[in-house]
N, C-alpha and C positions, 0 to 999 in steps of 0.2 A: 163262136170264137173257140180256138184251141190254144192251150198253153202247154208248152213242153219245157221241162226243166232238166238240164243235164248237170249231174253232180258226180263227184269222184275225188279221189285223193289228188293232191296237187302234183302236177307234172305228168298225168296220164294221157293228156291230149284232149280233154273234154271241150276246150275252146274250138279246136279244129273240127271235132265231131258236130258241135252245135252250129258252127258256121256252115259246114257242109250240108247239114240238114236244111238250113235256111236257104242256101243257094238252090238246092233241088226243089224245095217248096215253091220258091219264087218262079222258077222255070216252068212250073206247072200252072202259072197264072194266078197264084194265091198271094194276096197282099201280106207280106211277111216282115216281121220285125225281129231281129236278133239283138239281144241285150246282154251285156256283161254286168253282173253285180259283184264280181270278184274284185276286191280292192287292188289286187295285182293284175291290172288289165293287160290282156294280150290279144283281145279281139281285133283291134285296129291293125296290129302287126300281122295277124293271121290273114286278114282281108287285104293287107297291103294298102291301107288307106287311113288317113287321119280322121279320128272320130271325136265327138264332143259329148256333152251332157244332154244333148237333145238328139232325137232321131235324125240321121243323115241318109238321104236317098243315094244309094251307091250303084243301083242298076234297076231295071224295070221290075216293079213289084217287090223290091228288096230295100229295107231300111236297116240301119245298124246304129247302136248307141252304147257308149261306155258311161254308166251312171257314176256321177261324182258322189262318192260315199260321204265325204265331209259335208257337202252341201245338203244331202238328204238328212244327215244327223242334225244339222242346224235348223232345217225346216221342221222336222218332226219331233225333235227332242231338245231344241235350243233353250227354250225357257225353263224346262225342267233341269237341264244340265246346269244352267246358270244358277238356279236356286240351290241345287245340291252342292255346287261349288261354294256358294256363300255359306251354306249350312255347315259343310265340312271344315271350312276355314274360319268360322266364327270363333273357334276356340283353339285354332292352330295356325301355324305359319303357312301362308299361301305360297304354293309353288306349282309347277306344271304337272306334277304327279297327281295332285288332287283333281285337277280338271280331267286328266286322262282316265281316272278311276270312275268318273261319273258316266262313262259310256260302258255299259256292261257287256261281257263277252257275247257275241252273236248279234248284238243289237244293230251294229252297222249294216250287217247283211240283211237283217229283218227290215230295217227302215228303207233299204234300197228296194226291197221287194214291193213295198207299198206304192212305188211308182207304177208297177204293173197293174195295180188296182185302178189307178187313174186311167191308164190306157184301155183297160177292160171296160170301164164305164163309158169312155168316149166312143168305143166300137169303131176305132179308126183302122184296125188291122184285122185280118182273118185269122192269123196265127202269130203268137208271140213265143219265140224260142229263147230260153234264158240260160246263159252260161253262168252257173251258180258258183259260190265260194266252195272250197274243197271239202265240204262235209255236208252230209244229209241231216245231221242232228240240229242244225240251225232251224230247219223247218219244224222241228218239234216245238220250238218256241211259239209257233202259231197256235198251239193248243192252250197257251196260258189264258187267253180270254174265256175259253170254255170253262176252265177251272175257277176263274175269278168272277164268273157271271153273277152269281147270287150276291157276292160282296159289292160288285160294281153297280148292280141294278137296285139293290135294297139299301145298303149302308153308305155307299159313296155319296149319293146326293145329300143325305143327312149330314155326313161329315163335312161336306163342302159348305153347307149353310152354317154349320157350327164354327168352322174356321173363319168364315167371313165376319161372324158376329163377335167372337171372342179372340180372334187373331191378334189384334193390336195389344190387348191386355196381356195375353200370354207371352207375346214377344217382349214386352217391357219387363215382365217378371222373370222369364226364363233366360232373357238376354241372348236369344237365338232367333234368326229370321224365320217367319212363318210363310208358307206358300201363298202366293197371290192367287186371285181368281183366274188369271191368265195361265198360271202353272197348272192349276187343277183342270182347267178347260183343255189344256194340251194333253194331259194324261187321259182325260175322258175321250177326247177325239181319237187318240192313238189306240185306245182300247177297242173302240167300235170299228176302226179301220182294220185292225188285226183280226177281229172277229169276222168281218166281211171277207177278208183275204183268206182266212182258214176255210170258210164255206166254199169259196171258189176253188181253192187248191184241193179240197176234199171231194169235189164233184168229179166223178170218174168219167163223165161225158165231156168234161171240159179239159181237165188237167191230167197230164201224164208226167211221171218222173222217170228218167232214164239214167242208169248208173254206168259210168265209163270205167273200165278196168284195163290193166295190162296183165298179161299172163305171168305174174310175179307173185311170190308168196305174201309179202307185206301189203301189196296193193289189194290182193284178194281178201285178206283179213279185214282191212279197213272197209272194203265194199260190203262184206258180210255184216259188219256192225251197222253200217248205214242202212242196209236192206232190212235188218231186224227192226230198227227204230222207225223207219218209214212205214213198215207194215203195222206196227203197234199203233201209230198215230193215224192209221187208215188213209194214207196217201197211196195212190195207185202207181206202183212201179210196173211199167208195161214193157220194158225192154232192158237188156244189158248189152252194152257195146264193148267188145274186146278189141282193143286198139294195139297197133304195132305188132301184129302177128307176122312172123317171117314166112314168106310165101313158099309153097311146096316146090316151085321151080328153082329155088335157090339151092344149089348143090355144092357150094364151096365148103370144104372141110371145116373151115373156121366156124361156120354157122351150124354145123351138124349137132354139136353139143347143145347149142342154144335151142335148136328146133326140137330136140328130145326133151329138154326142160319145159319148153312151152307146150309140147304135146301133153305132158303130165298135168300141167296147170289148166289147160283147156278142159280136161276131164273134170278137174276139181271145180271149175267154174260152172260147168253144166250141172254137176251134182248139187252144188251149193244153191243155185238159183232156180232150179226147176220148180214149177212149170213155166217160168218166165222165158219168152223168146230171146234167143241170143244171136247177135249180129257180129260180124267180124270185119275189121279194117286192117289191111296189110301194112307192114313196115315198108314205106315207099323208098325208092332209090334216091329221092331228094326230099327236102323239107316241104311240108304242106303249107304253102303261102300263096295267096292270090286266087282269083276266081277259077282259073283253069284247073289247078290242083285240088281245090275244094270240090269242084264239080266231079273230078275223077274219083275222089274219096267217097262222095255221096253215091256214085254208081256202084263202087265196090261194096259199100256197106248195105245199101237197100236194094240193089239190083233193079228189078222192075216194080218193086213195091212202092206204095205211097208212103213217103217218110213221115207224114203227120197223122196218119190214121192211128187209132188206138190198137196197139199190138196185143194187149192182154188186159182184161178187165175182171179182176178178182183179187181176193186178199189171200196171199200165199201163207201168211202167218198171222196169228192173233193171240192175245192174252186176255183171259177173263178171270174175274174173281169168283171163287166158289167157297163161301164161308171163310175159313182161315187159310185156305189153299188157293193156288192159282192154276188155271188150266191153260197150257200152251198148245195151241192148235196149229198144225202144219199140214198143208196140202201135199199129199204123196200119191200122185196118180200112177196108175199101172203097177202098183206094188201088191204083193201077196202078204197077207197078215202073218202067215207062218214063217216068213223069211225075215221079219223085222226083229232087230235087237237094239237096245239103247244103252248108252253109257254117258256119264257126265264127267268132264275133266276141266276144272276151272270154269271159265266162261264159255266153254265149248260143249255143245250137245252133239254127241256122235251117234248117228243113226246108220245102222247097217241093214241093207236089204239085199240078200244074196251077195253078189259080187260088187254091188254099189255101196259106197259110203258117203254120207253127207255130214259135213261139219257146219253146225249152225251156231252163231254167236247169240248167247242168251242176254236178255236185258238185265241191267244191274239189279233190278228188283228181285230177280229169281236166284241171284248168286248165293244168298244165305239159306236157300231151300234145297232139298234133295228130292229126287224122283220117288213118288209113292206108288203110282200105278200108271198104266197107259191103256188106251183103247183105240182100235182102228176100225172106222166104218165110213162108208161113202167117200172113200179116197182122202179122208181126213184123219191124221194121227193126233189124238188128244193125249197129252201128258199132264198128269197131276203133280204139281210141286207143292211140298209142304215141309214143315219142321217135324222132327221125330217127336213122338208122343211123350217121351220122357223129358223133353226140354221144358 
């Protein structure tokens, strides 16, 4: 099975790109499911068909679904949410804000993705294409089980037994509710499901993540940030799709300024995401709605290429710990060592190589550090970040 996730800033058109990929995949005879996990669903509007919380067959080899986020939260987090609400309100006035706060940021998106795990195990489809929420950082939450593994496997079972034994006594003394066995089981179950999901999403032979951008400054900045975090957490970004590019054959004077602006940002995109393959979708003369327009978009983006094949399989960036320092490694193919220069400005790492300039968004961990030295070998630029010796 193949899993392809499309992510990007809200409004860039990732739903259209995801749907177009699914349409082209299905036309090749591949059993394809396109799923929206974005709470602000627009997949049904894009396909021009009413969708539900279960897969709906809309044409030969093509199914579509808009996941009900509220339902998924109730299924995967309901008992824990109910307990946390009781805990928070045991000493306070109960109102709706308390219940809202028991669903943590990113959790709704994460629990929606667990539905994909179910489909993966059922082996019902050949490829699942996911229209994700507008940020790649949600996927970083999938690394939580990895960080919690020792605690969950060694201490959690002991804590679980202890709560069952002394819970009623503690509850009467402390006057606060203690978690029931069902609550603890739900936490346990979600932990193992997320751990399983992380392994599938990190498998480069199964899962690809594709970033959709528009040739606009703010959109590119957001995409750079997502790209950095996806690489750090070892997810395979195999393509960048640049959407709404004004076609060359548009000669109207009104669009000339916009074409010049887009040309500049297209260069920035190429430099920011190399060596990731970049695909382009034009700004169409009409909105992309319905199967005919989606098929047209797919042809423009992928041409004769297979839309679901892995376009790139490598880690373009990575961060490693080296004593008290960190090593930030960046793949820089076709570069000459003597042409490279570095500069750090806020959260931006600026790399110049001859006439080419790359702006790379640094992870938050490195913002308190400065560049100490750098080394370039085997097309990999390694940069050591650390604190000054006098600090």
